[in-house]
N, C-alpha and C positions, 0 to 999 in steps of 0.2 A: 504494500500500500504506500502510495506517495503522499508527502505532506500536502495538506489542503484537499485531500481526496476523502470523500465520505466513505465510511465503511465501518467494520467492526474488528477490533483487535483484542484478543484475549491475552493476558499476560500475568506475570508474577513479579513481585519485587525481588531484586537481586542485589548483590554487592556491585559497586561500580567497577570492580576488578574481575567480575565473572566473565568467563569465556563464553561466547555465543555459539551454541551448537550449529553445525552445518544445516542449512535449510531454514534457519531462524534469523531474526535480526533484533537489535536492541532499539528501544525508543525511550528517551528520557523525557519525562513529563516536566515541562518548563516551570521554573519558579514564577510566581505571580499571585494575583488576587483571584480567589475562587469563591463562588457561592456554593453552598452545600445544602442538600435536603435529603432527608431519610424517606425513601419510598417504603410505605407500609401496605401490605396486602399482596395479592397475586401478581406475578410478573406480567400477566396479560393487561394489567392496568397501569403500566409504566408511563404510557403517554399522558395520562391524567396528571401524574406527578410532574413530568417534564413541562407540560403546559403551564402548570401552577408556578413552577420555578421561573419560566420565561415571563409570565405575568408579573411576578414579584420583581424581576429585574426592571421592567418598565415603570413600575410604580415607585421604585426606589432610586431612580436616576442612574441605572446601570444598563449596560448592554453586553452581549456576548463579545468576547475578545478572542481573536484567532479562531482556531477550530478545536481547541482542546476541551473535550468532555470525557469524563470517565466515571466508572462505577466501581465501588469496592464491595465485594461479596465476602462475608465472613460467616461465623457460626449462626447468625440470625437468619440467613437466607434459607428459605424452604420452598422455593419454586412457586407453585400456584396456591400454596396454603395461605389462608387469610392472615396468619400470624407472621408471615415472611417479612423481612426487612433487609434493606441494603442502602448504602449511601451513594448519592449521585453528586458529582462535582462539575461545574462549568466555569471556564475561565472568563473573567469579567473585567470591564473597565468602566470608570465613571463617565457619564454623559455631561457635556457642557463644561 
């Protein structure tokens, strides 16, 4: 996947000195300002959470910056279960 190309990338956190296995590549999430929201509920309702986050940006004088969005799945993630949770991050900048 090239920079500025929409798509989905699955990854894991590694040491900065980790060797990248053949057929894979590394991607460093850039430092910056991020808005975070916890998605609660089935994965199938992720669009509702993302739309709420985008709405929050507009009402708080922020906009998406660059193309960096990522999600962090941990022990709280349970797929389509109503009790499932994971965190969503979007890189932002102030407007005006």
